[in-house]
N, C-alpha and C positions, 0 to 999 in steps of 0.2 A: 506492499499496499505504499503511497506514494506522499510527504510529506513534507508542509515547512514546516523551516523552527522556527517561533518566533522565542524566547530566550536568548539569550546573552552566547554562552555553549554547552549543551547539555551531553555525555556523554553516552553514549546507542550501540549495538548490538557490530555495526559496522564504524564504531573508534569515532572521535567527539567530530563537534554540528552543531557550527554557526550561529549568529542571527540568520535568518535570510536563507542558510543555506538549504537544497529542497533535498531529496534522498527518500528510498525505497527501503521502506521496514516491515520485519515479516508482521502479521495481523497484534500476536499474540504481546508483539511488543509497543504494534501501535494501543491499545485497548490497557495496559500494564502502566504507561505514557498518562495518554488521558482518565484515567483512573486519580492516577495523583497526580496529576500535574495540568489539569486542564485548557489553562492558558500557555501553558511550552507549547502546543504545535498547533498547526490547523492544517486538516487534512484533506488533500486534492482532488475531485475528483477523477476514478478513471475514466482521461481520451481513449480512444482510437488512434494506432500514430497510421498517420498516413503518409505517404510517399510524397518523392519531393520532385517536385517536378521541374524538370530538365528545361535549361532555358537555350534560349534559337541561339547557335552562334552565327559572331556577324561578323560577313564580305569582311576579307579581307583590306584595306587599305588601297585604292589602284595611285599608282603616284608614274609620273611621268618625269623621263628619262630625260636630264639637261645636257643637249647638250654643246656640244662650243665648236661653235667651226670653225675660227681664227687662230685654233691650239694645232703645234704642228708637233708632230712627233717625233723624240729622237731616239737613233737608233744605236 
């Protein structure tokens, strides 16, 4: 279950989490924390995972080659 931490820092089974961290904890641990410190966490809703949309590739910039007519080649 995904939660967001509202305390300055808190020790969990995955380690220390700080204010504003979003972590995925087991349901039993979330229930225990919510019972002991109800203001410490905010339970986030389970959202379906969306696949990222591929951005269209940009066409390369067409550059004209500058040709100097008055340049002499050195052999």
